[in-house]
C-alpha positions in Angstrom: 20.9 38.3 78.9 24.7 38.2 79.2 27.3 39.4 81.7 30.5 40.8 80.2 33.7 40.9 82.2 37.3 41.6 81.6 39.8 39.3 83.2 43.6 39.3 83.6 44.5 36.1 85.5 44.3 32.7 83.8 41.1 30.6 84.3 40.7 29.4 87.9 41.2 25.7 88.3 38.5 23.7 90.1 39.3 20.1 91.0 37.1 17.6 89.1 35.7 15.0 91.5 33.7 12.9 89.0 29.9 12.7 88.6 28.0 9.5 89.4 26.6 9.1 85.9 25.1 11.7 83.6 22.2 13.6 85.2 18.8 13.9 83.6 18.9 16.3 80.7 15.4 16.7 79.5 13.8 20.2 79.2 12.1 19.7 82.5 15.1 18.4 84.5 17.9 20.4 82.9 18.5 24.0 82.2 20.8 24.3 79.2 23.8 26.6 78.5 25.7 27.5 75.3 28.9 25.4 75.5 32.1 27.5 75.5 35.7 26.8 76.1 37.5 28.6 78.9 39.4 31.5 77.3 42.8 32.4 78.8 43.5 35.6 76.9 44.5 38.6 79.0 42.0 41.5 79.2 39.6 39.7 76.7 35.9 40.3 76.9 34.0 37.1 77.8 30.3 36.6 77.9 28.8 33.9 80.1 25.3 33.1 78.8 23.1 31.4 81.3 19.7 33.0 80.5 16.7 33.8 82.6 13.9 31.5 81.6 10.4 32.9 81.8 7.7 31.0 83.7 5.6 28.8 81.4 2.6 31.0 81.7 1.8 34.8 81.9 2.9 36.4 85.1 -0.8 37.0 86.1 -1.9 33.5 85.2 -1.8 32.1 88.8 -4.0 34.9 90.3 -5.7 35.1 92.7 -3.7 32.4 94.4 -0.3 33.8 93.5 -0.3 37.5 92.4 1.4 39.0 89.5 3.2 41.3 92.0 4.6 38.3 93.8 5.8 36.6 90.6 7.2 39.8 89.1 9.2 40.4 92.3 10.2 36.8 92.9 11.1 35.9 89.3 12.0 39.4 88.0 14.3 40.3 91.0 15.5 37.2 92.9 15.6 34.7 90.0 17.2 37.2 87.7 19.7 38.1 90.3 20.9 34.5 90.6 21.4 34.3 86.9 23.3 37.5 86.7 25.5 36.6 89.7 26.3 33.1 88.4 27.3 34.5 85.0 29.8 36.9 86.7 31.1 34.1 89.1 31.9 31.5 86.5 33.1 33.7 83.6 36.7 32.7 82.7 36.8 29.7 85.1 36.7 26.0 84.5 33.0 26.0 85.4 32.3 28.2 82.3 31.0 25.9 79.6 29.6 23.2 82.0 25.9 22.4 82.2 23.9 23.9 85.1 23.4 20.3 86.6 27.2 19.7 86.5 28.0 23.0 88.1 25.6 22.2 90.9 27.0 18.8 91.7 30.6 19.8 91.3 30.3 23.0 93.4 28.3 21.3 96.1 31.6 19.6 96.7 30.2 16.9 99.1 28.9 19.6 101.4 32.0 21.8 101.4 30.2 24.3 99.2 32.1 26.3 96.6 31.1 29.9 95.7 29.1 29.2 92.6 26.8 26.6 94.2 24.1 28.9 95.7 23.4 30.9 92.5 23.6 27.8 90.2 21.3 25.8 92.4 18.8 28.6 92.9 18.5 29.1 89.1 17.8 25.4 88.7 15.4 25.4 91.7 13.4 28.3 90.4 13.1 27.0 86.9 11.8 23.7 88.4 9.4 25.6 90.8 7.7 27.6 88.1 7.2 24.5 86.1 5.7 22.7 89.1 2.7 25.0 89.0 -0.1 25.5 86.5 -3.2 27.7 86.4 -6.2 25.7 87.7 -3.9 23.1 89.2 -4.1 21.1 92.4 -6.4 18.2 93.0 -4.9 14.7 92.8 -2.5 13.0 90.3 -3.5 9.9 88.4 -1.9 6.9 86.8 1.5 5.6 87.9 2.2 8.6 90.0 -0.9 8.1 92.1 -0.2 4.4 92.4 3.4 5.0 93.7 2.2 7.7 96.1 -0.4 5.3 97.5 2.2 2.5 97.7 4.9 4.6 99.4 2.8 6.8 101.7 -0.3 4.7 102.2 -2.7 7.1 100.6 -2.7 10.4 98.7 -4.0 12.0 101.9 -1.0 10.8 103.9 1.4 12.1 101.3 -0.4 15.5 101.2 -0.2 15.7 105.0 3.5 14.8 105.0 4.4 17.3 102.3 2.4 20.1 103.9 4.0 19.4 107.3 7.5 19.4 105.8 6.9 22.7 104.0 5.3 24.3 107.0 8.1 23.3 109.4 11.2 23.8 107.3 13.3 26.0 109.5 14.3 29.2 107.8 14.7 29.4 104.1 14.7 26.3 101.8 12.7 23.9 99.7 10.5 20.8 100.0 10.5 18.2 97.4 8.7 15.1 96.2 11.5 13.0 94.7 12.2 9.6 93.1 14.8 7.7 95.0 16.1 5.0 92.7 18.4 2.0 93.4 20.0 3.4 96.5 20.3 2.1 100.0 19.4 4.4 102.8 23.1 5.2 103.3 25.0 8.1 101.8 26.8 7.3 98.5 25.9 3.6 98.6 24.7 1.7 95.6 22.1 -1.0 96.1 23.6 -4.3 95.0 20.1 -5.8 94.5 17.8 -3.2 93.1 14.1 -4.0 93.0 10.8 -2.2 92.3 10.5 -1.5 96.0 13.8 0.3 96.0 12.5 2.8 93.4 10.4 4.8 95.8 9.0 8.3 96.4 10.3 10.4 99.3 9.4 13.8 100.7 12.6 15.7 101.6 13.5 19.1 102.9 16.5 21.0 101.8 18.0 24.2 103.4 18.8 27.4 101.4 19.7 26.5 97.8 20.3 22.7 98.3 18.4 20.4 96.0 18.0 16.6 95.6 20.5 16.5 92.7 23.3 16.5 95.2 22.0 13.3 96.7 21.5 11.7 93.4 17.7 11.8 93.8 15.4 12.8 90.9 12.9 15.5 91.9 9.3 15.5 90.7 7.8 18.5 92.5 8.9 21.3 94.7 7.6 24.2 96.7 9.8 27.3 97.5 9.5 28.2 101.2 11.8 31.2 101.1 9.9 34.1 102.6 10.0 36.1 99.4 8.0 33.4 97.7 4.9 34.2 99.7 5.3 37.3 101.8 3.5 39.8 99.6 0.4 37.6 99.3 0.4 35.8 102.6 2.7 37.8 104.9 4.0 35.3 107.5 1.2 32.8 107.0 3.3 30.0 105.4 0.7 27.3 106.2 -1.9 29.2 104.1 0.6 29.5 101.3 1.4 25.8 101.4 -2.3 24.8 101.4 -3.0 27.1 98.4 -0.1 25.6 96.5 -1.3 22.0 97.1 -5.0 22.7 96.4 -4.8 25.3 93.6 -1.5 25.3 91.8 0.3 21.9 91.7 0.8 20.6 88.2 0.4 16.9 88.6 0.7 16.4 84.8 4.3 17.9 85.0 5.1 15.7 88.0 3.8 12.6 86.2 6.0 13.4 83.1 9.0 13.9 85.4 8.3 10.5 87.0 8.4 8.8 83.6 11.8 10.5 82.9 13.1 9.4 86.3 12.0 5.8 85.8 13.6 5.7 82.4 16.8 7.1 83.8 16.8 4.5 86.6 16.4 1.7 84.1 19.3 3.1 82.0 21.5 3.2 85.1 20.6 -0.5 85.9 21.6 -1.5 82.3 24.8 0.5 82.5 25.7 -1.2 85.9 24.9 -4.7 84.5 27.0 -4.0 81.5 29.9 -2.8 83.6 29.8 -5.9 85.9 29.5 -8.2 82.9 32.6 -6.7 81.3 34.5 -6.8 84.6 33.6 -10.4 85.2 34.5 -11.5 81.6 37.8 -9.6 81.8 38.6 -11.3 85.1 37.8 -14.7 83.8 40.1 -14.3 80.8 42.9 -13.1 83.0 42.5 -16.0 85.4 42.6 -18.5 82.5 45.9 -17.0 81.4 47.4 -17.1 84.9 46.3 -20.8 85.4 48.2 -22.1 82.4 51.1 -19.8 81.6 53.2 -22.5 80.0 50.5 -23.8 77.6 52.1 -22.2 74.6 55.5 -23.6 75.4 54.2 -27.1 75.8 52.3 -26.9 72.5 55.4 -25.8 70.6 57.5 -28.6 72.2 54.9 -31.2 71.1 55.2 -30.0 67.6 
């Protein structure tokens, strides 16, 4: 699927604010885009090529818990619309050619949201949502994911109650996430100077509208869409019933566990990168201090000769 547009002005400039490290780029965490350079030719046809990904199962595979009509409407209309709109928004701009993750973080603009954000984030959110479900899902996770849930929430039952409550009480439209919060103090944009295993914890977070945990530098493992169009055809206004069905019948704990392993690997990589940076800074400072402490050493040596 491609959107074709004709442009006359030069590419719009968007100020680059820097990204805090590369974001996760596995198939699960990252929707890809064909890389292109911004073309500045006047009246030249340009095709932006974010594509609509299909859910990883037939559209009727989640019945009777989520109907084919719901998925056809939700994915075929709403999700498709976000893809088409984003392609038209970014064509010929400096965002054209960026990954979806980078567009999301850049256009979030520290809360002063730029026009492309909502469509970009909703594409990412929906891809992630479809992959968070599986036919004959639900139940409980196992392995490391279950251990972390029990450590951080006290029990799986406590986690389930917290997640259900968050999803049922999110005001208006939005999303609820189980996310991995790695190496960060509970302060915005602060790096933890002493990371430990306890800092790498699971959290349940709500996000309004299109916002997702990437903008907080969290790594999401699971999400539920609580926009009304996600459940209205099957459950009308009974969001609580929809949330219960999602937790009991559709959650893919296998996918969430795989995402956890990716998140843990990324956290370890970040720690290594930070240690390397500090080591290089310390060694550089030490060498500079040595030169400053003995600036005449070369002169004295030459005089002695």
